[in-house]
C-alpha positions as YAML, in Angstrom:
chain: A
units: angstrom
residues:
- id: 1
  name: UNK
  ca: [25.73, 91.70, 129.83]
- id: 2
  name: UNK
  ca: [25.97, 93.78, 132.89]
- id: 3
  name: UNK
  ca: [23.55, 92.26, 134.92]
- id: 4
  name: UNK
  ca: [22.46, 89.70, 136.78]
- id: 5
  name: UNK
  ca: [19.32, 88.31, 137.44]
- id: 6
  name: UNK
  ca: [18.28, 86.27, 140.07]
- id: 7
  name: UNK
  ca: [15.40, 84.47, 141.87]
- id: 8
  name: UNK
  ca: [14.84, 83.76, 145.41]
- id: 9
  name: UNK
  ca: [15.68, 79.71, 145.62]
- id: 10
  name: UNK
  ca: [14.88, 76.50, 147.56]
- id: 11
  name: UNK
  ca: [17.74, 74.31, 148.85]
- id: 12
  name: UNK
  ca: [21.14, 74.03, 146.98]
- id: 13
  name: UNK
  ca: [22.44, 70.58, 146.53]
- id: 14
  name: UNK
  ca: [25.42, 69.52, 144.53]
- id: 15
  name: UNK
  ca: [29.11, 70.15, 144.17]
- id: 16
  name: UNK
  ca: [30.67, 73.34, 143.00]
- id: 17
  name: UNK
  ca: [34.71, 73.42, 141.94]
- id: 18
  name: UNK
  ca: [36.94, 76.06, 143.91]
- id: 19
  name: UNK
  ca: [39.12, 77.85, 141.72]
- id: 20
  name: UNK
  ca: [42.98, 79.22, 142.13]
- id: 21
  name: UNK
  ca: [42.90, 81.95, 144.37]
- id: 22
  name: UNK
  ca: [42.74, 85.51, 142.85]
- id: 23
  name: UNK
  ca: [44.56, 87.13, 145.85]
- id: 24
  name: UNK
  ca: [47.59, 84.57, 145.04]
- id: 25
  name: UNK
  ca: [47.73, 84.13, 141.29]
- id: 26
  name: UNK
  ca: [48.13, 88.10, 140.76]
- id: 27
  name: UNK
  ca: [50.96, 88.37, 143.18]
- id: 28
  name: UNK
  ca: [52.41, 85.28, 141.36]
- id: 29
  name: UNK
  ca: [52.39, 86.61, 138.36]
- id: 30
  name: UNK
  ca: [54.29, 90.08, 139.56]
- id: 31
  name: UNK
  ca: [56.61, 87.54, 141.09]
- id: 32
  name: UNK
  ca: [57.08, 86.03, 137.79]
- id: 33
  name: UNK
  ca: [59.44, 89.08, 136.83]
- id: 34
  name: UNK
  ca: [61.92, 88.20, 139.07]
- id: 35
  name: UNK
  ca: [63.34, 85.63, 136.97]
- id: 36
  name: UNK
  ca: [64.17, 85.53, 133.80]
- id: 37
  name: UNK
  ca: [62.82, 82.89, 131.81]
- id: 38
  name: UNK
  ca: [59.73, 80.87, 131.25]
- id: 39
  name: UNK
  ca: [57.45, 80.33, 134.58]
- id: 40
  name: UNK
  ca: [54.14, 78.54, 134.32]
- id: 41
  name: UNK
  ca: [51.15, 78.40, 136.91]
- id: 42
  name: UNK
  ca: [48.52, 76.40, 137.18]
- id: 43
  name: UNK
  ca: [44.98, 76.39, 138.18]
- id: 44
  name: UNK
  ca: [45.18, 80.15, 137.57]
- id: 45
  name: UNK
  ca: [41.22, 81.57, 137.83]
- id: 46
  name: UNK
  ca: [39.50, 83.14, 134.82]
- id: 47
  name: UNK
  ca: [38.62, 86.37, 135.82]
- id: 48
  name: UNK
  ca: [38.78, 89.73, 134.51]
- id: 49
  name: UNK
  ca: [41.90, 90.97, 137.34]
- id: 50
  name: UNK
  ca: [44.11, 87.85, 135.58]
- id: 51
  name: UNK
  ca: [43.12, 89.22, 132.41]
- id: 52
  name: UNK
  ca: [44.31, 93.21, 133.48]
- id: 53
  name: UNK
  ca: [47.82, 91.67, 135.00]
- id: 54
  name: UNK
  ca: [48.17, 89.82, 131.71]
- id: 55
  name: UNK
  ca: [48.05, 92.73, 129.82]
- id: 56
  name: UNK
  ca: [50.40, 94.32, 132.51]
- id: 57
  name: UNK
  ca: [53.20, 92.23, 131.86]
- id: 58
  name: UNK
  ca: [52.43, 92.35, 128.03]
- id: 59
  name: UNK
  ca: [52.90, 96.08, 128.61]
- id: 60
  name: UNK
  ca: [56.38, 95.85, 129.97]
- id: 61
  name: UNK
  ca: [57.67, 93.31, 127.11]
- id: 62
  name: UNK
  ca: [56.55, 89.86, 128.95]
- id: 63
  name: UNK
  ca: [55.55, 87.54, 126.71]
- id: 64
  name: UNK
  ca: [52.29, 85.30, 128.19]
- id: 65
  name: UNK
  ca: [50.22, 82.39, 126.76]
- id: 66
  name: UNK
  ca: [47.03, 81.34, 128.32]
- id: 67
  name: UNK
  ca: [45.17, 77.63, 128.13]
- id: 68
  name: UNK
  ca: [42.29, 77.19, 130.08]
- id: 69
  name: UNK
  ca: [44.12, 77.72, 133.74]
- id: 70
  name: UNK
  ca: [47.24, 77.74, 133.18]
- id: 71
  name: UNK
  ca: [49.12, 80.88, 132.21]
- id: 72
  name: UNK
  ca: [53.05, 80.35, 130.43]
- id: 73
  name: UNK
  ca: [55.26, 83.81, 131.57]
- id: 74
  name: UNK
  ca: [58.20, 84.14, 129.37]
- id: 75
  name: UNK
  ca: [60.39, 86.85, 131.32]
- id: 76
  name: UNK
  ca: [63.14, 88.83, 128.90]
- id: 77
  name: UNK
  ca: [66.38, 89.83, 129.99]
- id: 78
  name: UNK
  ca: [65.26, 93.51, 129.61]
- id: 79
  name: UNK
  ca: [61.89, 94.75, 131.10]
- id: 80
  name: UNK
  ca: [59.70, 98.11, 130.54]
- id: 81
  name: UNK
  ca: [59.29, 98.91, 134.08]
- id: 82
  name: UNK
  ca: [56.46, 101.09, 133.37]
- id: 83
  name: UNK
  ca: [52.96, 99.95, 134.83]
- id: 84
  name: UNK
  ca: [51.01, 102.59, 132.96]
- id: 85
  name: UNK
  ca: [47.60, 104.13, 134.73]
- id: 86
  name: UNK
  ca: [45.23, 102.94, 132.29]
- id: 87
  name: UNK
  ca: [45.82, 99.39, 133.33]
- id: 88
  name: UNK
  ca: [46.79, 100.00, 136.97]
- id: 89
  name: UNK
  ca: [43.30, 102.16, 137.31]
- id: 90
  name: UNK
  ca: [41.55, 98.91, 136.76]
- id: 91
  name: UNK
  ca: [43.06, 96.94, 139.58]
- id: 92
  name: UNK
  ca: [44.57, 98.07, 142.40]
- id: 93
  name: UNK
  ca: [46.82, 94.75, 142.99]
- id: 94
  name: UNK
  ca: [49.03, 96.51, 139.94]
- id: 95
  name: UNK
  ca: [50.95, 97.79, 142.91]
- id: 96
  name: UNK
  ca: [52.86, 94.78, 143.46]
- id: 97
  name: UNK
  ca: [54.90, 94.97, 140.57]
- id: 98
  name: UNK
  ca: [57.04, 97.53, 142.24]
- id: 99
  name: UNK
  ca: [58.78, 95.17, 144.67]
- id: 100
  name: UNK
  ca: [60.05, 92.95, 142.22]
- id: 101
  name: UNK
  ca: [60.92, 95.74, 139.43]
- id: 102
  name: UNK
  ca: [62.88, 97.45, 142.10]
- id: 103
  name: UNK
  ca: [64.47, 94.45, 143.24]
- id: 104
  name: UNK
  ca: [65.50, 92.93, 139.40]
- id: 105
  name: UNK
  ca: [66.50, 95.82, 137.42]
- id: 106
  name: UNK
  ca: [66.36, 98.79, 140.09]
- id: 107
  name: UNK
  ca: [63.95, 101.01, 138.63]
- id: 108
  name: UNK
  ca: [60.08, 101.25, 138.23]
- id: 109
  name: UNK
  ca: [57.10, 103.54, 137.34]
- id: 110
  name: UNK
  ca: [54.01, 102.53, 138.92]
- id: 111
  name: UNK
  ca: [50.84, 104.71, 138.46]
- id: 112
  name: UNK
  ca: [48.60, 105.45, 141.41]
- id: 113
  name: UNK
  ca: [46.60, 102.61, 142.21]
- id: 114
  name: UNK
  ca: [42.84, 101.92, 141.53]
- id: 115
  name: UNK
  ca: [40.21, 98.97, 141.99]
- id: 116
  name: UNK
  ca: [37.58, 98.61, 144.66]
- id: 117
  name: UNK
  ca: [36.58, 101.90, 146.18]
- id: 118
  name: UNK
  ca: [35.75, 101.08, 149.63]
- id: 119
  name: UNK
  ca: [37.88, 103.04, 151.97]
- id: 120
  name: UNK
  ca: [41.30, 104.46, 152.39]
- id: 121
  name: UNK
  ca: [43.85, 101.89, 151.64]
- id: 122
  name: UNK
  ca: [47.16, 103.52, 151.56]
- id: 123
  name: UNK
  ca: [50.05, 102.37, 150.37]
- id: 124
  name: UNK
  ca: [52.43, 104.16, 152.29]
- id: 125
  name: UNK
  ca: [53.39, 101.03, 154.08]
- id: 126
  name: UNK
  ca: [54.50, 99.58, 150.98]
- id: 127
  name: UNK
  ca: [56.67, 102.63, 150.01]
- id: 128
  name: UNK
  ca: [58.17, 103.09, 153.55]
- id: 129
  name: UNK
  ca: [59.16, 99.62, 153.80]
- id: 130
  name: UNK
  ca: [60.58, 99.79, 150.72]
- id: 131
  name: UNK
  ca: [62.54, 103.17, 151.63]
- id: 132
  name: UNK
  ca: [64.19, 101.39, 154.65]
- id: 133
  name: UNK
  ca: [65.90, 98.61, 151.79]
- id: 134
  name: UNK
  ca: [67.00, 101.25, 149.98]
- id: 135
  name: UNK
  ca: [64.81, 102.20, 147.36]
- id: 136
  name: UNK
  ca: [64.02, 106.45, 146.68]
- id: 137
  name: UNK
  ca: [60.56, 107.16, 145.32]
- id: 138
  name: UNK
  ca: [59.41, 110.49, 143.39]
- id: 139
  name: UNK
  ca: [56.29, 111.05, 142.83]
- id: 140
  name: UNK
  ca: [55.05, 113.06, 139.40]
- id: 141
  name: UNK
  ca: [51.89, 113.80, 137.19]
- id: 142
  name: UNK
  ca: [50.32, 110.77, 139.22]
- id: 143
  name: UNK
  ca: [53.11, 108.21, 138.89]
- id: 144
  name: UNK
  ca: [55.29, 106.48, 141.42]
- id: 145
  name: UNK
  ca: [58.93, 106.91, 139.86]
- id: 146
  name: UNK
  ca: [61.15, 104.49, 141.93]
- id: 147
  name: UNK
  ca: [64.67, 103.93, 142.08]
- id: 148
  name: UNK
  ca: [67.50, 101.33, 143.64]
- id: 149
  name: UNK
  ca: [70.72, 100.74, 142.70]
- id: 150
  name: UNK
  ca: [71.45, 97.67, 144.65]
- id: 151
  name: UNK
  ca: [68.91, 96.86, 147.77]
- id: 152
  name: UNK
  ca: [70.11, 96.47, 151.55]
- id: 153
  name: UNK
  ca: [68.49, 93.93, 153.95]
- id: 154
  name: UNK
  ca: [67.63, 95.70, 157.19]
- id: 155
  name: UNK
  ca: [64.40, 95.12, 159.46]
- id: 156
  name: UNK
  ca: [61.37, 96.53, 158.82]
- id: 157
  name: UNK
  ca: [58.51, 96.71, 161.03]
- id: 158
  name: UNK
  ca: [54.82, 97.18, 159.77]
- id: 159
  name: UNK
  ca: [52.70, 99.37, 161.81]
- id: 160
  name: UNK
  ca: [49.68, 97.51, 160.53]
- id: 161
  name: UNK
  ca: [49.80, 93.36, 158.86]
- id: 162
  name: UNK
  ca: [49.16, 94.85, 155.39]
- id: 163
  name: UNK
  ca: [49.12, 92.19, 152.93]
- id: 164
  name: UNK
  ca: [50.41, 94.14, 150.23]
- id: 165
  name: UNK
  ca: [53.04, 95.84, 152.03]
- id: 166
  name: UNK
  ca: [54.35, 91.89, 152.96]
- id: 167
  name: UNK
  ca: [54.04, 90.84, 149.48]
- id: 168
  name: UNK
  ca: [55.88, 93.55, 148.03]
- id: 169
  name: UNK
  ca: [58.67, 93.84, 150.71]
- id: 170
  name: UNK
  ca: [59.32, 89.88, 150.33]
- id: 171
  name: UNK
  ca: [59.30, 90.05, 146.82]
- id: 172
  name: UNK
  ca: [61.75, 93.14, 147.21]
- id: 173
  name: UNK
  ca: [63.73, 91.41, 149.59]
- id: 174
  name: UNK
  ca: [65.02, 87.85, 147.51]
- id: 175
  name: UNK
  ca: [67.14, 89.45, 145.57]
- id: 176
  name: UNK
  ca: [68.11, 92.13, 148.37]
- id: 177
  name: UNK
  ca: [71.64, 91.93, 149.36]
- id: 178
  name: UNK
  ca: [72.45, 90.63, 152.99]
- id: 179
  name: UNK
  ca: [69.33, 89.83, 155.52]
- id: 180
  name: UNK
  ca: [65.71, 91.40, 155.62]
- id: 181
  name: UNK
  ca: [63.25, 90.70, 158.65]
- id: 182
  name: UNK
  ca: [59.83, 91.68, 158.21]
- id: 183
  name: UNK
  ca: [58.13, 92.25, 161.64]
- id: 184
  name: UNK
  ca: [54.43, 92.45, 162.07]
- id: 185
  name: UNK
  ca: [54.29, 90.53, 158.45]
- id: 186
  name: UNK
  ca: [50.81, 89.46, 157.58]
- id: 187
  name: UNK
  ca: [49.63, 85.71, 157.47]
- id: 188
  name: UNK
  ca: [47.12, 85.09, 155.05]
- id: 189
  name: UNK
  ca: [47.54, 81.72, 152.76]
- id: 190
  name: UNK
  ca: [48.18, 83.83, 149.89]
- id: 191
  name: UNK
  ca: [51.09, 85.35, 151.39]
- id: 192
  name: UNK
  ca: [52.33, 81.74, 152.46]
- id: 193
  name: UNK
  ca: [51.85, 80.92, 148.98]
- id: 194
  name: UNK
  ca: [53.77, 83.41, 147.24]
- id: 195
  name: UNK
  ca: [56.60, 82.55, 149.71]
- id: 196
  name: UNK
  ca: [56.72, 78.90, 148.52]
- id: 197
  name: UNK
  ca: [56.69, 80.39, 144.95]
- id: 198
  name: UNK
  ca: [59.88, 82.17, 145.86]
- id: 199
  name: UNK
  ca: [61.30, 79.36, 147.29]
- id: 200
  name: UNK
  ca: [60.64, 76.75, 144.73]
- id: 201
  name: UNK
  ca: [62.58, 79.80, 142.84]
- id: 202
  name: UNK
  ca: [65.53, 79.76, 144.80]
- id: 203
  name: UNK
  ca: [64.71, 82.25, 147.66]
- id: 204
  name: UNK
  ca: [65.59, 81.49, 150.97]
- id: 205
  name: UNK
  ca: [62.59, 82.16, 153.59]
- id: 206
  name: UNK
  ca: [62.29, 81.34, 157.12]
- id: 207
  name: UNK
  ca: [58.70, 82.18, 159.17]
- id: 208
  name: UNK
  ca: [56.46, 81.16, 156.39]
- id: 209
  name: UNK
  ca: [53.23, 81.13, 157.88]
- id: 210
  name: UNK
  ca: [54.05, 83.28, 160.51]
- id: 211
  name: UNK
  ca: [54.06, 87.14, 161.72]
- id: 212
  name: UNK
  ca: [58.15, 87.51, 161.40]
- id: 213
  name: UNK
  ca: [59.56, 86.88, 157.68]
- id: 214
  name: UNK
  ca: [63.34, 86.30, 157.41]
- id: 215
  name: UNK
  ca: [64.89, 86.71, 154.39]
- id: 216
  name: UNK
  ca: [68.12, 85.80, 152.93]
- id: 217
  name: UNK
  ca: [69.04, 87.45, 149.65]
- id: 218
  name: UNK
  ca: [70.11, 85.47, 146.54]
- id: 219
  name: UNK
  ca: [71.69, 86.70, 143.27]
- id: 220
  name: UNK
  ca: [69.34, 85.00, 140.93]
- id: 221
  name: UNK
  ca: [65.80, 83.49, 141.08]
- id: 222
  name: UNK
  ca: [65.04, 80.79, 138.61]
- id: 223
  name: UNK
  ca: [61.61, 80.31, 136.67]
- id: 224
  name: UNK
  ca: [59.54, 77.35, 137.79]
- id: 225
  name: UNK
  ca: [56.10, 75.58, 137.61]
- id: 226
  name: UNK
  ca: [53.43, 75.84, 140.16]
- id: 227
  name: UNK
  ca: [50.06, 75.83, 141.08]
- id: 228
  name: UNK
  ca: [48.06, 78.47, 143.19]
- id: 229
  name: UNK
  ca: [45.99, 77.69, 146.10]
- id: 230
  name: UNK
  ca: [42.31, 77.37, 146.06]
- id: 231
  name: UNK
  ca: [40.21, 80.37, 146.68]
- id: 232
  name: UNK
  ca: [39.18, 80.59, 150.42]
- id: 233
  name: UNK
  ca: [36.96, 83.44, 149.45]
- id: 234
  name: UNK
  ca: [35.16, 81.99, 146.37]
- id: 235
  name: UNK
  ca: [34.93, 79.25, 149.00]
- id: 236
  name: UNK
  ca: [33.12, 81.44, 151.46]
- id: 237
  name: UNK
  ca: [30.75, 82.87, 148.81]
- id: 238
  name: UNK
  ca: [29.10, 79.17, 148.22]
- id: 239
  name: UNK
  ca: [28.80, 78.49, 151.87]
- id: 240
  name: UNK
  ca: [27.05, 81.85, 152.26]
- id: 241
  name: UNK
  ca: [24.56, 81.05, 149.83]
- id: 242
  name: UNK
  ca: [23.79, 78.00, 151.38]
- id: 243
  name: UNK
  ca: [23.59, 79.40, 154.56]
- id: 244
  name: UNK
  ca: [20.63, 81.59, 153.07]
- id: 245
  name: UNK
  ca: [19.19, 78.66, 151.02]
- id: 246
  name: UNK
  ca: [19.85, 75.42, 152.91]
- id: 247
  name: UNK
  ca: [20.70, 72.64, 151.41]
- id: 248
  name: UNK
  ca: [23.71, 70.42, 150.53]
- id: 249
  name: UNK
  ca: [26.95, 71.31, 148.91]
- id: 250
  name: UNK
  ca: [30.31, 70.03, 148.44]
- id: 251
  name: UNK
  ca: [33.16, 72.23, 147.69]
- id: 252
  name: UNK
  ca: [35.75, 70.34, 145.67]
- id: 253
  name: UNK
  ca: [39.28, 71.33, 146.25]
- id: 254
  name: UNK
  ca: [38.43, 73.68, 149.11]
- id: 255
  name: UNK
  ca: [41.08, 74.66, 151.95]
- id: 256
  name: UNK
  ca: [39.29, 73.91, 155.15]
- id: 257
  name: UNK
  ca: [42.36, 75.05, 157.00]
- id: 258
  name: UNK
  ca: [43.00, 78.36, 155.35]
- id: 259
  name: UNK
  ca: [39.33, 79.10, 156.65]
- id: 260
  name: UNK
  ca: [39.08, 78.25, 160.24]
- id: 261
  name: UNK
  ca: [37.62, 81.14, 161.90]
- id: 262
  name: UNK
  ca: [35.08, 81.31, 158.92]
- id: 263
  name: UNK
  ca: [33.71, 77.65, 159.82]
- id: 264
  name: UNK
  ca: [33.65, 78.51, 163.43]
- id: 265
  name: UNK
  ca: [31.52, 81.26, 162.94]
- id: 266
  name: UNK
  ca: [29.05, 79.20, 160.62]
- id: 267
  name: UNK
  ca: [29.21, 76.67, 162.81]
- id: 268
  name: UNK
  ca: [28.28, 78.69, 165.60]
- id: 269
  name: UNK
  ca: [25.25, 79.62, 163.10]
- id: 270
  name: UNK
  ca: [24.17, 76.33, 162.49]
- id: 271
  name: UNK
  ca: [25.70, 75.14, 159.71]
- id: 272
  name: UNK
  ca: [27.37, 71.58, 159.57]
- id: 273
  name: UNK
  ca: [31.16, 71.65, 157.84]
- id: 274
  name: UNK
  ca: [33.27, 68.73, 157.66]
- id: 275
  name: UNK
  ca: [36.19, 68.26, 155.69]
- id: 276
  name: UNK
  ca: [36.70, 65.07, 153.07]
- id: 277
  name: UNK
  ca: [39.54, 64.00, 151.03]
- id: 278
  name: UNK
  ca: [38.41, 66.68, 148.12]
- id: 279
  name: UNK
  ca: [37.66, 69.50, 150.25]
- id: 280
  name: UNK
  ca: [34.61, 70.30, 152.15]
- id: 281
  name: UNK
  ca: [30.97, 69.55, 152.86]
- id: 282
  name: UNK
  ca: [28.42, 71.67, 154.28]
- id: 283
  name: UNK
  ca: [24.96, 71.10, 155.54]
- id: 284
  name: UNK
  ca: [21.95, 73.76, 156.41]
- id: 285
  name: UNK
  ca: [18.93, 72.03, 157.35]
- id: 286
  name: UNK
  ca: [17.44, 75.02, 159.31]
- id: 287
  name: UNK
  ca: [17.15, 78.64, 159.54]
- id: 288
  name: UNK
  ca: [20.60, 79.70, 161.14]
- id: 289
  name: UNK
  ca: [20.70, 82.05, 164.14]
- id: 290
  name: UNK
  ca: [22.18, 85.67, 164.13]
- id: 291
  name: UNK
  ca: [25.96, 85.83, 165.68]
- id: 292
  name: UNK
  ca: [28.32, 88.56, 166.18]
- id: 293
  name: UNK
  ca: [31.11, 89.48, 163.77]
- id: 294
  name: UNK
  ca: [34.04, 91.36, 163.87]
- id: 295
  name: UNK
  ca: [36.93, 91.36, 160.71]
- id: 296
  name: UNK
  ca: [40.56, 90.84, 162.11]
- id: 297
  name: UNK
  ca: [43.49, 90.38, 160.26]
- id: 298
  name: UNK
  ca: [44.07, 86.26, 159.49]
- id: 299
  name: UNK
  ca: [44.08, 84.42, 161.56]
- id: 300
  name: UNK
  ca: [40.59, 86.43, 162.28]
- id: 301
  name: UNK
  ca: [37.97, 86.86, 159.99]
- id: 302
  name: UNK
  ca: [38.66, 88.18, 156.42]
- id: 303
  name: UNK
  ca: [37.22, 91.21, 155.72]
- id: 304
  name: UNK
  ca: [36.22, 89.63, 152.54]
- id: 305
  name: UNK
  ca: [34.11, 87.46, 153.95]
- id: 306
  name: UNK
  ca: [31.81, 90.44, 155.75]
- id: 307
  name: UNK
  ca: [29.62, 91.18, 153.07]
- id: 308
  name: UNK
  ca: [28.90, 87.40, 152.77]
- id: 309
  name: UNK
  ca: [28.01, 86.92, 156.45]
- id: 310
  name: UNK
  ca: [25.86, 90.49, 156.83]
- id: 311
  name: UNK
  ca: [23.83, 89.21, 153.95]
- id: 312
  name: UNK
  ca: [23.46, 85.71, 155.76]
- id: 313
  name: UNK
  ca: [22.31, 87.75, 159.21]
- id: 314
  name: UNK
  ca: [19.90, 89.71, 157.17]
- id: 315
  name: UNK
  ca: [17.84, 86.15, 156.98]
- id: 316
  name: UNK
  ca: [18.97, 84.70, 160.58]
- id: 317
  name: UNK
  ca: [17.26, 84.40, 163.35]
- id: 318
  name: UNK
  ca: [17.82, 87.06, 165.55]
- id: 319
  name: UNK
  ca: [20.29, 90.22, 165.60]
- id: 320
  name: UNK
  ca: [24.15, 90.39, 165.28]
- id: 321
  name: UNK
  ca: [26.43, 93.17, 165.61]
- id: 322
  name: UNK
  ca: [29.08, 93.84, 162.82]
- id: 323
  name: UNK
  ca: [32.30, 95.59, 163.08]
- id: 324
  name: UNK
  ca: [34.55, 96.33, 160.39]
- id: 325
  name: UNK
  ca: [38.51, 96.53, 161.73]
- id: 326
  name: UNK
  ca: [39.99, 96.58, 158.45]
- id: 327
  name: UNK
  ca: [39.05, 98.88, 155.99]
- id: 328
  name: UNK
  ca: [36.90, 102.45, 156.92]
- id: 329
  name: UNK
  ca: [33.70, 102.97, 154.55]
- id: 330
  name: UNK
  ca: [33.23, 98.95, 153.94]
- id: 331
  name: UNK
  ca: [29.64, 99.07, 154.39]
- id: 332
  name: UNK
  ca: [28.35, 100.72, 151.00]
- id: 333
  name: UNK
  ca: [26.26, 97.44, 149.91]
- id: 334
  name: UNK
  ca: [24.21, 97.68, 152.95]
- id: 335
  name: UNK
  ca: [22.13, 100.62, 151.25]
- id: 336
  name: UNK
  ca: [21.45, 98.08, 148.44]
- id: 337
  name: UNK
  ca: [20.48, 95.22, 151.01]
- id: 338
  name: UNK
  ca: [17.99, 97.55, 153.01]
- id: 339
  name: UNK
  ca: [16.32, 98.18, 149.56]
- id: 340
  name: UNK
  ca: [15.61, 94.74, 149.54]
- id: 341
  name: UNK
  ca: [13.92, 94.67, 152.74]
- id: 342
  name: UNK
  ca: [17.05, 94.30, 155.27]
- id: 343
  name: UNK
  ca: [16.96, 95.41, 158.88]
- id: 344
  name: UNK
  ca: [20.64, 97.18, 159.37]
- id: 345
  name: UNK
  ca: [21.61, 100.03, 161.03]
- id: 346
  name: UNK
  ca: [25.17, 101.11, 160.23]
- id: 347
  name: UNK
  ca: [27.18, 104.00, 162.23]
- id: 348
  name: UNK
  ca: [31.20, 104.36, 161.52]
- id: 349
  name: UNK
  ca: [32.64, 100.70, 161.31]
- id: 350
  name: UNK
  ca: [29.64, 99.21, 162.90]
- id: 351
  name: UNK
  ca: [26.56, 97.45, 161.85]
- id: 352
  name: UNK
  ca: [23.35, 95.93, 163.93]
- id: 353
  name: UNK
  ca: [21.76, 93.59, 161.72]
- id: 354
  name: UNK
  ca: [17.92, 92.26, 162.63]
- id: 355
  name: UNK
  ca: [17.18, 89.12, 160.80]
- id: 356
  name: UNK
  ca: [13.97, 88.87, 158.69]
- id: 357
  name: UNK
  ca: [12.10, 85.79, 157.46]
- id: 358
  name: UNK
  ca: [12.94, 86.68, 153.63]
- id: 359
  name: UNK
  ca: [14.10, 89.85, 151.53]
- id: 360
  name: UNK
  ca: [12.30, 91.13, 148.96]
- id: 361
  name: UNK
  ca: [13.68, 91.36, 145.23]
- id: 362
  name: UNK
  ca: [14.64, 94.91, 143.89]
- id: 363
  name: UNK
  ca: [16.90, 96.42, 141.74]
- id: 364
  name: UNK
  ca: [20.18, 97.22, 142.94]
- id: 365
  name: UNK
  ca: [23.98, 97.78, 141.90]
- id: 366
  name: UNK
  ca: [27.22, 96.32, 142.74]
- id: 367
  name: UNK
  ca: [29.69, 98.50, 144.03]
- id: 368
  name: UNK
  ca: [32.83, 96.20, 144.33]
- id: 369
  name: UNK
  ca: [33.88, 92.61, 144.05]
- id: 370
  name: UNK
  ca: [32.72, 91.12, 147.09]
- id: 371
  name: UNK
  ca: [29.55, 93.46, 147.38]
- id: 372
  name: UNK
  ca: [28.56, 92.50, 144.21]
- id: 373
  name: UNK
  ca: [28.90, 88.52, 145.22]
- id: 374
  name: UNK
  ca: [26.91, 89.27, 148.36]
- id: 375
  name: UNK
  ca: [23.81, 90.86, 146.46]
- id: 376
  name: UNK
  ca: [23.79, 87.75, 144.25]
- id: 377
  name: UNK
  ca: [23.38, 85.73, 147.72]
- id: 378
  name: UNK
  ca: [20.29, 88.02, 148.68]
- id: 379
  name: UNK
  ca: [18.89, 87.64, 145.38]
- id: 380
  name: UNK
  ca: [18.83, 83.99, 146.73]
- id: 381
  name: UNK
  ca: [17.27, 84.77, 149.62]
- id: 382
  name: UNK
  ca: [14.21, 87.02, 148.55]
- id: 383
  name: UNK
  ca: [11.00, 86.99, 147.00]
- id: 384
  name: UNK
  ca: [10.22, 87.85, 143.33]
- id: 385
  name: UNK
  ca: [13.13, 88.48, 141.08]
- id: 386
  name: UNK
  ca: [16.57, 90.95, 141.68]
- id: 387
  name: UNK
  ca: [18.57, 92.88, 139.30]
- id: 388
  name: UNK
  ca: [21.91, 93.54, 140.13]
- id: 389
  name: UNK
  ca: [23.66, 96.04, 137.93]
- id: 390
  name: UNK
  ca: [27.35, 96.78, 137.36]
- id: 391
  name: UNK
  ca: [28.07, 92.98, 137.36]
- id: 392
  name: UNK
  ca: [31.00, 93.50, 135.64]
- id: 393
  name: UNK
  ca: [32.66, 94.17, 139.11]
- id: 394
  name: UNK
  ca: [31.87, 90.40, 140.03]
- id: 395
  name: UNK
  ca: [33.82, 89.34, 136.78]
- id: 396
  name: UNK
  ca: [37.35, 91.10, 138.60]
- id: 397
  name: UNK
  ca: [37.09, 88.16, 141.36]
- id: 398
  name: UNK
  ca: [34.68, 85.23, 139.85]
- id: 399
  name: UNK
  ca: [34.82, 82.76, 137.44]
- id: 400
  name: UNK
  ca: [31.06, 81.98, 136.27]
- id: 401
  name: UNK
  ca: [29.53, 82.57, 139.45]
- id: 402
  name: UNK
  ca: [26.10, 82.69, 137.59]
- id: 403
  name: UNK
  ca: [27.27, 78.79, 136.08]
- id: 404
  name: UNK
  ca: [28.48, 77.70, 139.38]
- id: 405
  name: UNK
  ca: [24.94, 78.74, 141.58]
- id: 406
  name: UNK
  ca: [23.00, 77.59, 138.53]
- id: 407
  name: UNK
  ca: [24.51, 74.28, 138.49]
- id: 408
  name: UNK
  ca: [23.37, 73.65, 141.98]
- id: 409
  name: UNK
  ca: [19.94, 74.23, 141.86]
- id: 410
  name: UNK
  ca: [20.02, 78.49, 142.18]
- id: 411
  name: UNK
  ca: [18.02, 80.44, 139.82]
- id: 412
  name: UNK
  ca: [20.82, 82.72, 138.41]
- id: 413
  name: UNK
  ca: [20.90, 84.49, 135.20]
- id: 414
  name: UNK
  ca: [23.68, 87.02, 133.43]
- id: 415
  name: UNK
  ca: [22.39, 89.42, 130.90]
...
């Protein structure tokens, strides 16, 4: 069952439950290594990347039990600090075990990461920051071997507000001796969720939600029960589906305060968005108009939103300029959209999208999580049938995408 079959759909109407954030849950699972004992995470999405992280924790000797959207993680006193290539190659987020392992037990062996392939995403900032805290690294047979007798607090300035580097440094600093200050830290909501999780465990962190994090090291953290925040990227996916199909959707559990720039862009295009007690309501009555899009670190427009917005531009009125400022090479899915009749001209970090009335169903291939979801959305805006291969990429970040879309009137099946 590695394909999606998508038929062009009419208006979408109904309610979709937004699950827990993939980009938070994975980091909280890694952070659980910081405390001996049983930590419980609630609202964890049932996705492939979570399953891989469970395998990774179990490979280290951690006992993990899953029931529905709850995961219980029992961390023993002794951990095997090895993240093997067989697991790390399947999920780039595995690199975030490096900080907790070095902080808690002083050593780590982590294979160079894999995951989505959309341009160069070096981990130099992770390693340089950890070295400033006192870690040393060697590289052999594709592995990163880290050592740290005792991490020492210091001031770290990130050249770029890297999400992964901020997370690794934050998890390393909470058990370091003394004070650590992370300047130019990333500000994404998922980092705030990680920081709040660490606070509940007993960490001392100031500046949550800002670009300057101050961490006072403590000697021990305690296991806790914690609920993962809603996935803003999943919410954006259903908003993009609404953008191309029209109709009215209620996104239960969505956090509009985590998507302010996205909602501004969608409203500029003509979507009506309204926060309510249970999440977010959105309506589209007419064909949307094109706007210019530029990705930026949070609170700017997330790079993960871009494939969905490009797809929406494909059937909007007028033309829009799209600029990718975060990751080079994240335009591979454009060739697939062009196969479906989209009018897109891309060069380097820029693309111009000229809207057409309808796309045309075609066989296409998903290259990564968000590109795959964007192609499903494109299929909803196409005449005829769209067949999307390599659907397993989508499973890494979405829990039952086909089922949720079908529940609000889309024609999407998994085969």
